[in-house]
C-alpha positions as CSV (number, residue, x, y, z in Angstrom):
1,M,-1.8,-129.3,21.8
2,P,-0.9,-128.6,25.4
3,R,1.7,-131.0,26.9
4,V,1.0,-132.2,30.4
5,L,3.2,-134.2,32.7
6,I,1.6,-136.3,35.4
7,I,3.7,-137.5,38.3
8,E,1.6,-140.0,40.3
9,D,2.7,-143.2,41.9
10,D,-0.8,-144.9,42.0
11,R,-1.0,-146.7,38.7
12,A,-4.8,-146.7,38.6
13,V,-5.0,-143.0,39.2
14,R,-2.1,-142.3,36.8
15,D,-3.7,-144.4,34.0
16,G,-7.1,-142.8,34.5
17,L,-5.7,-139.3,34.3
18,L,-3.7,-140.2,31.2
19,L,-6.7,-141.4,29.4
20,A,-9.0,-138.6,30.6
21,L,-6.6,-135.8,29.7
22,R,-5.8,-137.3,26.3
23,R,-9.5,-137.3,25.6
24,Q,-9.6,-133.6,26.5
25,G,-7.0,-132.9,23.8
26,H,-3.7,-132.8,25.8
27,E,-0.5,-134.6,24.9
28,V,0.3,-136.4,28.1
29,R,3.3,-138.2,29.6
30,A,3.4,-139.8,33.1
31,A,5.9,-140.8,35.7
32,A,5.5,-143.0,38.8
33,T,8.3,-141.4,40.9
34,G,9.7,-138.0,41.5
35,E,13.1,-138.9,40.0
36,D,11.5,-140.1,36.8
37,G,9.2,-137.0,36.8
38,L,12.2,-134.7,36.9
39,E,13.8,-136.5,34.0
40,L,10.7,-136.2,31.9
41,L,10.4,-132.5,32.9
42,R,13.8,-132.0,31.2
43,S,13.1,-134.1,28.1
44,F,9.4,-133.7,27.5
45,H,9.2,-129.9,28.3
46,P,5.6,-129.9,29.5
47,D,3.4,-126.9,29.5
48,A,2.0,-127.9,32.9
49,V,2.7,-130.5,35.6
50,V,0.1,-132.4,37.7
51,L,2.1,-133.5,40.8
52,D,1.1,-135.9,43.5
53,L,2.1,-134.7,46.9
54,M,2.6,-138.1,48.4
55,L,5.3,-139.9,46.4
56,P,7.6,-142.7,47.4
57,G,11.3,-141.8,47.6
58,M,11.6,-138.2,46.6
59,S,8.5,-136.4,47.9
60,G,6.2,-134.2,45.7
61,L,7.4,-131.2,47.8
62,E,11.0,-131.8,46.8
63,V,10.1,-132.4,43.2
64,C,8.2,-129.0,43.3
65,R,11.2,-127.2,44.8
66,R,13.6,-128.7,42.3
67,A,11.3,-127.9,39.4
68,R,10.9,-124.3,40.6
69,A,14.7,-124.0,40.9
70,H,15.1,-124.6,37.2
71,G,12.0,-123.1,35.5
72,Q,8.5,-121.7,35.9
73,V,6.4,-124.4,34.4
74,P,2.9,-124.3,36.0
75,I,2.5,-126.9,38.7
76,I,-0.9,-128.2,40.0
77,M,-0.4,-130.1,43.2
78,A,-2.7,-133.2,43.9
79,T,-3.3,-134.3,47.4
80,A,-5.5,-137.2,48.6
81,R,-6.1,-135.8,52.0
82,G,-6.7,-132.1,51.5
83,D,-4.7,-131.6,54.8
84,D,-4.3,-127.9,55.5
85,T,-0.7,-128.1,56.5
86,D,0.3,-130.2,53.4
87,I,-1.6,-127.7,51.1
88,V,0.0,-124.6,52.6
89,V,3.5,-126.2,52.5
90,G,3.0,-127.3,48.9
91,L,1.8,-123.9,47.8
92,E,4.7,-122.2,49.5
93,A,7.1,-124.6,47.7
94,G,5.9,-123.2,44.4
95,A,2.7,-124.9,43.3
96,D,0.4,-122.7,41.3
97,D,-2.8,-124.4,42.3
98,Y,-4.0,-127.6,43.9
99,V,-6.7,-130.3,43.6
100,V,-7.9,-132.8,46.1
101,K,-8.1,-136.4,44.9
102,P,-10.2,-138.0,43.6
103,V,-10.6,-135.2,41.1
104,R,-12.9,-135.2,38.1
105,A,-11.2,-135.0,34.7
106,R,-13.2,-132.0,33.7
107,V,-12.2,-130.1,36.8
108,L,-8.5,-131.0,36.3
109,D,-8.7,-130.0,32.7
110,A,-10.3,-126.6,33.6
111,R,-7.5,-126.0,36.2
112,I,-4.8,-126.9,33.6
113,R,-6.3,-124.6,31.0
114,A,-6.5,-121.8,33.6
115,V,-2.8,-122.1,34.6
116,L,-1.9,-122.2,30.9
117,R,-3.8,-118.9,30.3
118,R,-1.9,-117.4,33.2
119,A,1.4,-118.5,31.7
120,G,0.4,-117.1,28.3
121,G,0.0,-113.4,29.2
122,P,-1.5,-110.7,31.3
123,P,-5.2,-110.3,32.1
124,D,-7.2,-109.0,29.1
125,D,-8.5,-105.9,30.9
126,L,-5.2,-104.5,32.1
127,P,-4.1,-101.1,30.7
128,T,-1.9,-100.7,27.6
129,P,1.4,-102.5,28.1
130,R,4.3,-100.3,29.3
131,T,7.2,-100.4,31.6
132,E,6.5,-99.1,35.1
133,H,9.0,-98.2,37.8
134,Y,8.3,-98.5,41.5
135,G,11.5,-97.6,43.3
136,D,13.9,-100.5,42.7
137,L,11.1,-102.6,41.1
138,A,10.4,-102.4,37.3
139,I,7.5,-104.1,35.6
140,D,7.6,-104.5,31.8
141,R,4.0,-105.2,30.8
142,A,4.9,-105.6,27.2
143,G,7.7,-108.1,27.7
144,L,6.1,-109.7,30.8
145,T,9.3,-109.3,32.7
146,V,10.1,-107.9,36.2
147,T,13.4,-106.7,37.5
148,H,14.5,-105.8,41.1
149,Q,17.5,-103.5,41.5
150,G,18.2,-104.1,37.8
151,R,18.3,-107.9,38.0
152,P,15.6,-110.1,36.4
153,V,13.2,-111.8,38.8
154,A,12.0,-115.3,37.8
155,L,8.2,-115.3,38.6
156,G,5.9,-118.2,38.1
157,P,2.7,-117.6,36.1
158,S,0.5,-117.0,39.2
159,E,3.1,-114.7,40.8
160,L,3.4,-112.6,37.7
161,R,-0.3,-112.4,37.1
162,L,-0.9,-111.4,40.7
163,L,1.7,-108.7,40.5
164,L,0.3,-107.4,37.2
165,T,-3.2,-107.3,38.6
166,L,-2.3,-105.5,41.8
167,S,0.1,-103.0,40.2
168,A,-2.4,-102.1,37.4
169,S,-4.6,-100.6,40.1
170,A,-2.1,-99.3,42.6
171,G,-3.7,-98.2,45.8
172,Q,-6.8,-100.3,45.3
173,V,-7.6,-102.9,47.9
174,F,-8.4,-106.3,46.4
175,S,-10.1,-108.9,48.5
176,R,-8.8,-112.5,48.4
177,Q,-11.9,-113.5,46.5
178,Q,-11.4,-110.8,43.9
179,L,-7.8,-112.0,43.4
180,L,-8.9,-115.6,43.1
181,E,-11.3,-114.6,40.3
182,A,-8.8,-112.4,38.5
183,V,-5.6,-114.5,38.9
184,W,-6.8,-118.1,39.3
185,E,-10.2,-117.8,37.6
186,H,-11.9,-119.4,40.5
187,S,-15.3,-117.8,40.2
188,Y,-16.8,-119.8,43.1
189,H,-15.9,-119.1,46.7
190,G,-12.3,-120.3,46.4
191,D,-9.4,-121.0,48.8
192,A,-7.7,-117.9,50.2
193,R,-4.6,-120.0,50.9
194,L,-3.8,-119.8,47.2
195,V,-3.6,-116.1,47.4
196,D,-1.7,-115.9,50.7
197,A,0.9,-118.4,49.6
198,C,1.4,-116.7,46.3
199,V,1.8,-113.3,48.0
200,K,4.4,-114.8,50.3
201,R,6.4,-116.2,47.3
202,L,6.1,-112.9,45.4
203,R,7.3,-110.8,48.3
204,A,10.3,-113.0,48.8
205,K,11.2,-112.8,45.1
206,I,10.9,-109.1,44.8
207,G,13.0,-108.4,47.9
208,E,10.2,-107.4,50.3
209,P,11.6,-107.0,53.9
210,A,9.9,-109.5,56.2
211,G,7.2,-107.7,58.2
212,S,7.7,-104.5,56.3
213,P,6.8,-104.8,52.6
214,R,7.5,-101.9,50.3
215,H,5.0,-102.8,47.5
216,V,2.5,-105.6,48.3
217,H,0.7,-104.6,51.5
218,T,-1.7,-106.5,53.6
219,V,-4.9,-104.7,54.5
220,R,-6.0,-106.6,57.5
221,G,-9.6,-107.9,57.4
222,F,-9.8,-107.0,53.7
223,G,-7.0,-108.3,51.4
224,Y,-4.0,-106.8,49.6
225,R,-3.1,-103.6,47.8
226,F,-0.1,-102.5,45.8
227,G,1.7,-99.2,46.6
228,T,5.2,-97.8,47.3
229,R,6.5,-96.5,50.6
């Protein structure tokens, strides 16, 4: 039974999500503040977190940053406004996906199950697992680990799946929509900001020089491709 942590200060929304997700088969705990949420994160060990962006006291962005500093649990950010700036900042802080409130329980359940699948392993249609070396970057497809200059790189589920998808077809240009479908399982016309924010986080973690990436390249007007310089 997947364990889900909800961090939401609005009691009505929190109670509604608790009930709805339990009906969907999840084991759920909830917190009303960021501080309490971080305590539950350490004691409850959730498989996924639904995090309200606008929290009293410690903000949702700070909770996301602190959670990311200590682990790679999938985080779905919830925002009431859908404000572009808030969404981009939240994604760059480490969120794997986002939903705009009010959100239907079935939609949230689908997003949770999608991030759990991303955390569980590589895409089904990737080649036979093996370790690949690209200069100072090594990708172990069997162990789902990545090292840069011999040091382990802690990648979140979306970042790892993005890297696995791009590197499996080195040289191929992927549109943002193709990556949304392959990585986030958004089969509809999804939000390209998810892709761009994830690429930015991935580049930072694998030591890509700002403005001159070695591995994850932008193809302007099209999308991204993986290759070595």
